[in-house]
N, C-alpha and C positions, 0 to 999 in steps of 0.2 A: 340359682345356684352358681357360684363362681367356679372358675377353673380349678383353684386350689381345693375347693370343697369336693370336687370330683376325685381328686387324688387321695382323699382321706376316707373314701367309702369302703365298706366291707363287700365281699362277694355277694352276700344276700341282698344288701341295699342296692348295689349297682345293678344286679340282675333284675330286681323289681322295677327300677327306673327304666331299664332297657326294654322290658316287656310292656311297660305302660306307654312307651313311646316318648317319655319325657326327655330322654337323651338317646343318642345313637352310639354305636361302638366307635365310630369315627370321632365323636365328641370326646369319649372317654380316653381314647388313644392320644388325641391331640392335646388334651389337658396334661397327660403324663409326659408327653414329649416336650411341651412348653416348660413344665416343671424341671425336667432334666436339663434343658438348655439354661435355666436360671441357676440351678444349684449344683449340678454335677461337676462343674469346673472347680468347685471347692471340695466336694465330697469324694469325687473320683471313684464312684461305685462301679461304673461300667468300663469295660475294655473296648467294646465295639458295639455298634448298633445294627439293627436289621430292618431298615425301612421298607425293603421289598417285601419282606414277610409281613410286617404289621399292616401295610396297605392292603395286601391281598387277603389276609386273615380277617381284618376288620370289615372289609367289604362283604366277605362271605358270611360273617356273623350277622351283619345287618340284613342281608338277604334272607337268612334263615329265620331271623326274628320276625320279619315281615310275613313270612310264610306260616309262622306259628309252629315250627318244628325245631326251635333252637335247642341245642344241647346245653348242659348245665353251666359251662363256663363261657358261653357265647359272648364275645366281646371283652372278656376280662384280660387286662394287660399283665403279662408275666415277664420275669427276668430269669435267665438260666446261667448257672455257674459255669465257668470256663473249663469244666472237666466232663461235661455232658455233650455227647455228639449230636449235632443237628446238621442234617444233610445240606451241603453247600455253604455252611457258615464256618468261618475260620475258628478252629477250636484248638487251643494251645496249652491247656492246663497251667496257665500262668508262666510258661517256660519259653525260652528262646529256641530250644531244640525242636519245638513243634511249630515255630512261626511259619505261617503260610499253609498249614495243613487244613484241608477242608474235607470232612468226613463224607463218604459216599452213602451214608445211611443216617437215620435218626434213631437215637436210643429209645427203648421201650417207654420209660417213664415220661419223657418229653412227648413222644408220639401220642401217648394216651391223653395227655392234656390238650394237644392239638386236636385230637378227635373230639374232645369235649368242648371245643370252640375257643380255647385260649388264644390270645394274640401275643406273640413274642416281640418284646421291645429291643432286647439285646442280650449281650453276654457280660456277666459280671466278673469283676476282678477276684483273685484268690491267691493265697500262698502257693508257690510253685509246686505242682503235683499234690496240692492239698497238704503240704508239709509245713505247718506253722500255726500260730495261734494269734496272729495280729494283722495279717494281710500286709505285712512289711516285707515278706519274703517273695512277693510277686516280682518277676523279672522285668516288669513294666514300670510300675509306680505304686506307692502305698495308697491304700484307701483310708479316708478319715472318718471318724465317728461324727454323724450329722448333728448330734447334740452338743458336741464340743470338738471343734476341728483340731485341737491340740492333742486329742486322745485317739487311741486306736479303736477300731470297731470290733476287735476280736478276729478270730480266724479258725480254720482257713476260709470259711464261707463269708468273710467280712464284707465283700462286695454285695452279696445277696441280702445280708442283714441290713446294711446301710441303705440299700436301694429301697427296701420296704419302709424303714424308719423315716427316710427323707421324703416319702411320697413319690418316689421315682418308679415304683411298680406296686401293683396291688398285692401280688404274691411273688415269691421267688423260690427257685429250687437251689438247695445246697447239698453237700455230702458231709457225712460224719464218720470218721474213723476212730478218733479219740477225743471227741468233743467239738468237732468243727461246725456243727449246726447249733448245738446247745449253748456253747460259750459266746459266740457272736450275737446270738439272739438275746442273751442276758445283757451283754454290754450295750446293745443298741435298743433295748426295751421293746422287742417284738416277740412273737411266739415262734419258737423253733422246736422241732421234734425229730429225734432220731428213731425211726420205726424199728421194730424187732427185725433182726437179720432175716432176710428172705421175704419180708412183707412186700418190698418193692424190688422189681427186677433191676439187676445191675448191668443188663445188656446196654452197651453204648456209653458206659462210664469208663473213663480213662483211669485204670486201677492204680491205687497206692498200695493198700494191703487188703487182698481179696477176701480174707476171712473176717475182716472188721468193717470194711466200707459199707455204707448204706446211704441211699438217696432219701431226702426228706424235705418237707416244706418249711418255709419261713413266711409268716403271715402277720396280719394286723390283729387277728383274733383267734381264739381257740376254734371257733366254728369254721373259720376259713381254712385253718390248717387241717381240720378233720375232713372237710369237703375235698380238698386237694388230695389228701392221702387216700380217700375212698375211691377217687377216680384214677389214680396212677398205680395203685397196688394190685396184687393178685398174681396168679400163676402165669408164667411166661415160658413157652417151650424153648425160648432162646437163652434161658438162664436156668440151669439145672438145680440151682440152690434156691429158686423162688418158691414161696409157700403157696399151697393150693387153697388157703382160706379165702372165702368169698370177699371180693373187693368192698362191697357196700356194707359188710359186717361192722365196719368202723362206726357207722352212723346208727346202729341198732341201739335204741334206748338212750340216744345221745343226750337228750334234754332231761333225763330222769334225775340228774343230780347225784350227790355222793352219799345220801342218807343210807345207812346200813353198811357202807363199805368199810373194810378193815385195811387201813393204810399203815405201813411200817416205816419208821424213821430209824435208819441205821445209826447206831451211836458212833460208829467209826467215821461217818460222814458229818455228823452233827457236832460232836465234841472234838473239833480239829484245832490244834494249836496254831495260832497266828491268823485265824479267820477274822476278817474285818467286822467291827461292831455293826456297821450298817447292813452287811450281808446277813449276819445272824438275826438282826432285828426284822429283816424282810422275811426270813424263813419262819421266825416265830409268828409274825403277823399272818402268814399264809396258813400255818398250822391252826391258828386261832379261828380263822374263817372256815376252814374245813371242819373243825369241831362244831362250830356254830351251825354248819349246814347238815350236821348229823353223821359225819364220818367218825369211825372209831380209830383213834391214833394210838398205835402201839410201838413200844421200844423193841427193836430187833438188833441182832449182832451179825456182822459179816466179818468173821475173825481173820480172813486172809487178805483183807483190804490193803494192808501195808505193802503187800508183795505185788499188787496190781501194776503199779507204774514200772517196776523193774521188768515184769513179764512183757508188758506192752512194748518197752524199748528194746526187746529182743525180737518179738514176733513181728511187729510192724516193719522195722528196717529189713528183716530177713525177707519178708514178702515183697517189700519195695525193691530190694536188690534183684529179685527174680523178675518182677513185673517190668522194671525199667531197663532190663537187659535188651529189650527189643528195639530201643531207640538208638539206632546207629547211623542215621542219615542216609541210608542206602536207597530207600524207596520214597521217603517223604521227610519233610522238615529240614532243619539245618544240615548242611553237609560241607565239610572242609575238603573240597575236591582237589585242592592243590597239594595235598600230602603226597610224599614220595612213594608210599605203598599202602595197601589196604589196612594193615594194622595201625599205622600212623593216622590214617584217615579216621578210623574208629576212635582212637584215643583223642585226637584233636577235636573231633566233632563233639564228643561227650564232655571233654574238658571245657570247651567254649559254650556248649549248649546248656549244661546243667549249672545251676547256681550253687553257692557254698553249702547251704543246708541240705540240698538234695544229694550232693556228692558225699557229704558227711554220713548221711543215713545209708546210702548205697554201700559205702565202705564198712560201716558197722554191720550191716546185714550180710554182706559177703563174708566177713570174718566169722560171724555166728554160724554160717552154713558151711564153712570150710571143713575139709577133712581133719578129723581129730578134735574139732570143737563143737560139732553138731550136737552130740549127746550132752555135752557139758552146758551148752547154752540154749539152743533152740528147743531141743527135746525137753529139757528141764522147765523152760518157760511154758511149754504146752501143758505139762503136768500141773504147774501152778494155776494155769487158766482153768483146768478141770476142777481144781479145788475151789476156785472162786465161784464157778458156776454152781458147784454143790452147795456153797454157802447160801446162794439165792434160793435154790430148790428147797433147802431145809429151813429157811427163815420163817 
């Protein structure tokens, strides 16, 4: 088996080879590192690498495999989006304002994968504070789509999607507020899932919009995505919004297929003006396969769909404005210390540290929350959100 073959394995296949002794965790990590050295100068999926971690974690994985008590992800190489805190690893949310920040703790989702034996290769690029859909809004450099370097990988989790698609990681973590896992997964041809809100703890996630953010997997197969979700989900006392549904519930009857399932196709999503013919053909092909597999496909309506984008662009910037108010350069990150007074220091730090898109959304959100406009904008958007949820409940 060649080095490139090792970078195309699924979790199940890699785990089997590791337990048989056909390969070691060190072999698997080395294959991915060599792949990164060859292709990442073109793709630019990663912002920084973690050799100290991967050496230590791979060695521990091999030791536990030899002992016969290996956890489910022992030796599996992963990549982590640059909005998820890992203790001692520079984490910047793709922004200059957090350059040099090294968290003193590891977020729950990442920690649970570490406990399951995963080996971290590095930190992936993203749109600044996860605000964007092309990974061109990173304050460092844009990431390229590995299938065509002249095209974008999507965003904001474009680095994670590109890393998996290019064979630079077996699985990767991303975050999704308004499509930031699902869209880059589609553009890069990998599996991406935004779990139900609360299914995965947000502790250790640098927040964009707290009522919308969710951490999820990007993987090479549906099976791999399900395995990762089952290991990092579940109740977390450090996140009051986390769900108490059992973690491993995700894998219950996983291989049972879709026979007898009733799947709704919202006409407001399907009959969209301007949809590309290739996209519609792919959807039709998927629906055909689901029917052939025994699923019942039904037409449903979500009548308030057209108001969704407008509501999102009030709620998300409003929460962004509140969350990003904490970044002032006083305790960590970029700081303009030569300013004549504290007010100027705040202003210069934030002006220099935040990119154009982030400043735009902060200003929009601050306006929507300001006195005299809160009821007209933010409160109204929340009411629309309730109507949209009701559409799903009644579909």
